[in-house]
Wavefront OBJ file of the C-alpha trace (Angstrom):
o trace
v 0.037 -0.424 0.262
v 2.826 2.366 0.887
v 4.164 1.796 -2.688
v 1.274 2.507 -4.227
v 0.753 5.990 -2.086
v 4.165 6.738 -3.450
v 3.971 5.569 -6.935
v 0.283 7.976 -6.833
v 2.619 11.063 -5.088
v 5.406 10.689 -7.634
v 2.858 10.842 -10.553
v 0.954 14.200 -9.572
v 3.955 15.748 -8.668
v 5.316 16.665 -11.676
v 1.757 17.853 -12.933
v 1.732 20.240 -10.216
v 5.158 22.185 -10.303
v 4.721 22.086 -13.739
v 1.590 24.230 -14.595
v 3.292 27.089 -16.492
v 4.552 25.107 -19.209
v 3.295 23.386 -22.482
v 0.406 20.840 -22.068
v 0.595 17.309 -23.044
v -1.799 14.687 -21.415
v 0.074 10.824 -22.185
v -2.406 7.704 -22.095
v -0.548 4.619 -20.449
v -2.876 1.275 -19.817
v -3.266 0.462 -16.195
v -1.655 -2.619 -16.536
v 1.103 -1.213 -18.089
v 1.252 1.239 -15.134
v 3.986 -0.348 -12.789
v 5.478 -2.480 -15.188
v 9.310 -1.956 -16.747
v 7.822 -0.844 -19.837
v 7.204 2.517 -18.393
v 11.030 3.283 -17.167
v 10.888 5.611 -19.841
v 8.615 8.057 -19.279
v 8.929 7.869 -15.373
v 13.094 8.375 -16.040
v 11.848 11.257 -17.809
v 9.546 13.217 -15.057
v 11.725 12.100 -12.309
v 15.235 13.441 -14.186
v 12.355 16.808 -14.739
v 13.897 16.665 -18.794
v 10.097 17.352 -19.028
v 9.687 20.275 -17.312
v 13.206 21.383 -19.304
v 12.217 21.154 -22.378
v 8.959 23.380 -21.015
v 5.531 20.367 -20.570
v 2.760 20.375 -17.907
v 3.405 16.846 -18.816
v 0.628 14.333 -16.978
v 0.007 10.300 -17.561
v -3.320 9.684 -17.713
v -4.096 5.920 -16.558
v -6.637 4.244 -19.454
v -8.804 1.171 -18.854
v -8.439 -1.788 -21.113
v -6.319 -2.769 -23.964
v -4.641 -1.178 -26.841
v -8.078 0.418 -28.217
v -8.617 1.801 -25.476
v -5.668 3.856 -26.302
v -6.529 4.465 -29.187
v -9.757 5.345 -28.648
v -8.088 8.061 -26.476
v -6.624 10.129 -28.898
v -9.503 10.476 -31.283
v -12.241 11.472 -28.239
v -9.704 13.999 -27.441
v -9.184 12.300 -23.179
v -5.339 12.350 -24.369
v -2.793 14.119 -26.663
v -0.284 11.413 -27.334
v -0.366 7.303 -25.978
v 2.066 4.191 -25.737
v 0.657 2.029 -27.808
v 1.710 -1.510 -28.549
v 2.301 -1.375 -32.238
v -0.121 -4.482 -33.640
v -3.160 -2.225 -31.517
v -1.275 0.589 -33.648
v -1.477 -1.540 -37.027
v -4.615 -2.864 -36.553
v -6.465 0.968 -35.869
v -4.547 2.295 -38.596
v -5.719 -0.668 -41.187
v -9.685 0.714 -40.127
v -9.009 4.096 -40.697
v -7.769 5.700 -37.620
v -5.049 8.442 -38.565
v -2.918 7.893 -35.044
v 0.618 6.737 -35.631
v 4.142 6.537 -34.160
v 6.354 8.836 -33.595
v 8.561 7.556 -31.026
v 9.768 4.002 -30.065
v 9.239 3.246 -26.220
v 10.599 -0.097 -25.858
v 11.616 -2.308 -28.856
v 12.275 -6.200 -27.808
v 11.166 -7.632 -24.984
v 12.498 -10.524 -23.380
v 11.230 -13.635 -22.857
v 13.096 -16.659 -21.470
v 11.935 -20.013 -22.066
v 12.427 -21.668 -18.832
v 11.918 -25.487 -18.435
v 11.843 -27.847 -15.312
v 15.303 -28.852 -13.297
v 15.868 -31.932 -15.049
v 14.839 -30.101 -18.716
v 18.604 -29.557 -20.362
v 18.276 -29.435 -23.574
v 16.106 -28.368 -26.006
v 15.673 -32.563 -27.537
v 14.282 -32.972 -23.499
v 11.066 -31.084 -24.340
v 10.383 -33.737 -26.893
v 6.462 -34.558 -25.870
v 6.380 -32.316 -23.138
v 3.929 -29.739 -22.457
v 4.737 -25.927 -22.772
v 2.465 -23.162 -21.557
v 2.479 -20.479 -24.004
v 0.893 -17.370 -24.274
v -2.238 -16.097 -26.696
v -1.661 -18.599 -29.689
v -1.106 -15.586 -32.467
v 0.940 -13.279 -30.030
v 4.351 -12.629 -30.729
v 5.381 -13.680 -27.580
v 4.554 -17.648 -28.653
v 5.435 -16.605 -32.413
v 9.044 -15.320 -30.914
v 9.406 -19.006 -28.471
v 7.866 -21.371 -31.565
v 10.711 -19.860 -33.826
v 13.127 -20.028 -30.991
v 11.692 -24.174 -30.770
v 12.290 -25.070 -34.118
v 15.684 -23.258 -34.434
v 16.700 -25.909 -31.807
v 14.751 -28.563 -33.445
v 11.902 -28.377 -32.082
v 8.306 -28.222 -34.890
v 4.701 -27.920 -33.383
v 4.027 -32.074 -33.423
v 7.211 -32.162 -31.187
v 5.583 -31.005 -28.693
v 1.981 -29.861 -27.027
v 0.856 -26.914 -25.713
v -1.553 -25.137 -23.415
v -2.230 -21.843 -23.123
v -1.896 -19.709 -19.436
v -2.358 -15.992 -19.651
v -0.015 -14.081 -18.061
v 4.057 -14.412 -16.824
v 2.319 -14.924 -13.168
v 0.375 -17.243 -13.978
v 2.964 -19.591 -16.340
v 5.545 -19.503 -13.514
v 3.048 -20.950 -10.868
v 2.178 -23.511 -13.455
v 6.201 -24.662 -14.313
v 6.570 -24.451 -10.458
v 3.303 -26.745 -9.698
v 4.221 -29.282 -12.493
v 1.643 -28.783 -14.694
v 3.652 -27.227 -17.395
v 6.844 -28.604 -18.308
v 8.556 -24.860 -19.681
v 7.658 -21.784 -19.934
v 8.253 -18.105 -21.246
v 8.341 -16.164 -18.357
v 9.178 -12.275 -18.002
v 11.103 -11.025 -15.681
v 11.341 -10.650 -12.731
v 9.689 -13.792 -12.833
v 12.119 -15.808 -14.666
v 14.817 -14.358 -12.318
v 12.891 -15.939 -9.391
v 12.710 -19.295 -11.123
v 16.335 -19.723 -12.044
v 17.156 -18.758 -8.099
v 14.787 -21.688 -8.033
v 16.866 -24.545 -9.906
v 14.583 -23.833 -12.867
v 16.628 -24.359 -16.327
v 17.106 -21.231 -18.738
v 16.869 -22.681 -22.224
v 17.175 -19.676 -25.063
v 15.386 -16.594 -25.123
v 13.220 -14.844 -27.382
v 15.315 -12.286 -28.869
v 17.565 -15.076 -30.051
v 14.995 -16.027 -32.345
v 13.509 -12.319 -33.662
v 16.187 -10.336 -32.884
v 14.501 -7.524 -34.407
v 11.183 -6.263 -33.161
v 9.378 -2.695 -32.530
v 6.784 -3.332 -29.070
v 5.291 -0.445 -28.270
v 5.652 3.575 -29.734
v 4.456 6.818 -28.319
v 1.363 7.341 -31.016
v -0.993 10.736 -32.045
v -3.231 11.467 -34.309
v -1.232 12.632 -37.414
v -3.861 15.387 -37.466
v -3.401 16.347 -33.882
v 1.503 16.263 -34.458
v 0.523 18.263 -37.683
v -1.187 21.275 -35.364
v 1.497 20.726 -32.252
v 4.431 20.123 -33.645
v 6.696 22.241 -31.402
v 5.298 20.348 -28.776
v 5.800 16.878 -29.801
v 9.459 17.529 -30.538
v 9.764 18.921 -27.005
v 8.528 15.512 -25.903
v 10.969 13.336 -27.821
v 13.979 15.713 -26.711
v 12.491 14.326 -23.166
v 12.163 10.884 -24.201
v 15.952 10.768 -25.550
v 17.610 12.336 -22.253
v 15.701 9.767 -20.699
v 17.236 6.407 -22.683
v 20.643 8.209 -22.085
v 19.796 8.625 -18.812
v 18.763 4.363 -18.348
v 21.752 3.710 -20.471
v 24.253 5.228 -18.653
v 26.606 3.293 -16.356
v 26.958 6.289 -13.938
v 23.569 6.282 -13.183
v 22.917 2.660 -12.853
v 21.777 3.187 -9.095
v 19.248 5.899 -9.961
v 17.425 3.965 -12.815
v 17.515 0.424 -10.403
v 15.870 2.993 -7.343
v 13.611 4.320 -10.136
v 12.724 0.420 -11.856
v 12.235 -0.724 -7.464
v 9.730 2.376 -6.743
v 7.608 2.404 -9.657
v 7.281 -1.562 -10.606
v 7.838 -3.349 -7.204
v 11.119 -4.958 -8.483
v 13.610 -6.071 -5.769
v 16.789 -4.565 -5.839
v 18.368 -7.564 -6.998
v 15.959 -8.358 -9.680
v 15.899 -4.825 -10.672
v 20.025 -4.906 -11.215
v 19.588 -8.015 -13.336
v 17.129 -6.880 -15.720
v 19.063 -4.196 -16.448
v 21.994 -5.909 -17.139
v 20.073 -8.414 -19.341
v 18.857 -5.593 -21.306
v 21.934 -3.967 -21.462
v 24.966 -6.871 -20.515
v 25.797 -7.106 -23.662
v 23.186 -4.026 -25.482
v 20.078 -6.612 -27.108
v 18.551 -3.628 -28.450
v 15.229 -4.037 -25.858
v 15.301 -0.162 -25.202
v 16.744 2.065 -27.810
v 19.237 4.440 -27.961
v 17.097 7.594 -27.830
v 13.869 7.369 -29.065
v 14.724 5.855 -32.327
v 11.951 3.860 -34.684
v 13.629 0.965 -36.263
v 11.719 0.425 -39.499
v 13.033 -3.457 -39.468
v 10.961 -3.696 -36.216
v 8.424 -2.203 -37.141
v 8.487 -4.803 -40.560
v 8.744 -7.287 -37.609
v 5.975 -6.928 -35.929
v 3.917 -6.676 -39.358
v 5.089 -10.212 -40.121
v 4.470 -11.591 -36.876
v 1.239 -10.279 -37.110
v 0.477 -11.714 -40.391
v 2.423 -15.382 -39.280
v -0.226 -15.607 -36.354
v -3.402 -14.560 -38.795
v -3.941 -11.063 -37.286
v -3.388 -9.918 -40.985
v -3.581 -10.990 -44.256
v -1.495 -11.249 -47.524
v -0.217 -8.165 -48.573
v 1.088 -7.218 -45.467
v 1.423 -3.479 -45.310
v 4.375 -1.692 -45.657
v 5.595 -0.361 -42.474
v 6.557 3.162 -43.426
v 2.266 3.537 -42.927
v 2.356 3.315 -39.025
v 4.926 5.765 -37.827
v 6.455 9.647 -39.128
v 9.866 10.361 -38.084
v 9.567 14.234 -38.486
v 9.665 14.435 -34.599
v 12.584 12.517 -34.497
v 14.543 14.068 -37.351
v 13.950 17.116 -35.695
v 15.674 16.419 -32.431
v 18.092 15.388 -34.896
v 17.570 11.462 -33.595
v 18.741 9.535 -36.808
l 1 2 3 4 5 6 7 8 9 10 11 12 13 14 15 16 17 18 19 20 21 22 23 24 25 26 27 28 29 30 31 32 33 34 35 36 37 38 39 40 41 42 43 44 45 46 47 48 49 50 51 52 53 54 55 56 57 58 59 60 61 62 63 64 65 66 67 68 69 70 71 72 73 74 75 76 77 78 79 80 81 82 83 84 85 86 87 88 89 90 91 92 93 94 95 96 97 98 99 100 101 102 103 104 105 106 107 108 109 110 111 112 113 114 115 116 117 118 119 120 121 122 123 124 125 126 127 128 129 130 131 132 133 134 135 136 137 138 139 140 141 142 143 144 145 146 147 148 149 150 151 152 153 154 155 156 157 158 159 160 161 162 163 164 165 166 167 168 169 170 171 172 173 174 175 176 177 178 179 180 181 182 183 184 185 186 187 188 189 190 191 192 193 194 195 196 197 198 199 200 201 202 203 204 205 206 207 208 209 210 211 212 213 214 215 216 217 218 219 220 221 222 223 224 225 226 227 228 229 230 231 232 233 234 235 236 237 238 239 240 241 242 243 244 245 246 247 248 249 250 251 252 253 254 255 256 257 258 259 260 261 262 263 264 265 266 267 268 269 270 271 272 273 274 275 276 277 278 279 280 281 282 283 284 285 286 287 288 289 290 291 292 293 294 295 296 297 298 299 300 301 302 303 304 305 306 307 308 309 310 311 312 313 314 315 316 317 318 319 320 321 322 323 324 325
């Protein structure tokens, strides 16, 4: 309860202090509000980068998934939003003028964790793997990982288990032989003797996961505001990547996500040592990452051929204006 109260105070402190700035309302899903995926925004707030850019930045929690975040852009609730690329692509194909203006998170890392006695991919033959949504990026990347290591669909059984905490419980109770886990649950399992077989990023190294989106019509009328935002976001990524600032970043992760400090440090090391491209360097959008997101949607059946071109869904003008290639 104390951590939640501290988080809420933290979220609104900047809003009260920045009243004289240019207002910018940012929509964020409740499910992501206390996740690692919000780290760049929390750092930008804590380090005063929005204030420095003259922004009165406010983060607005929104119920529901990506569709609700796109809706918030259209009904005037928010100016910009944190959106997963599949939702942005689907909305644009249905007529929305929402477009990505900066990258927030590239490729999330999911660890394929198995029971202690399962030490190789070959040991998974005939076994039960607890997977996420069948057509989602997690499952598709894990299936690619398995295929690259000699396991096709017919070589193992699959069971839908929704969410990393539930998948951790499944493997620890013995109901699953292996599962993909995000952070920090994968570190919890490893400390208890479970086996790491591989990482999703081994199979899908380039993927654009979440972006800051805005409507093209709103962006055209508020170019200076978006430029200020992009500069602040770029500064946050530079801060996160600075080894001298690691303790400060760890503290932000702990206080905003509830991670134990050891898990916060392990997560940042996983992302950055070596650099797996999980975090953008300055908010840059990787066209290959967007193309990969679209390709996975096609593989999962969410899109039909011919697949749309990646450049349809992003606008690089604000990044370029901020000197970000």
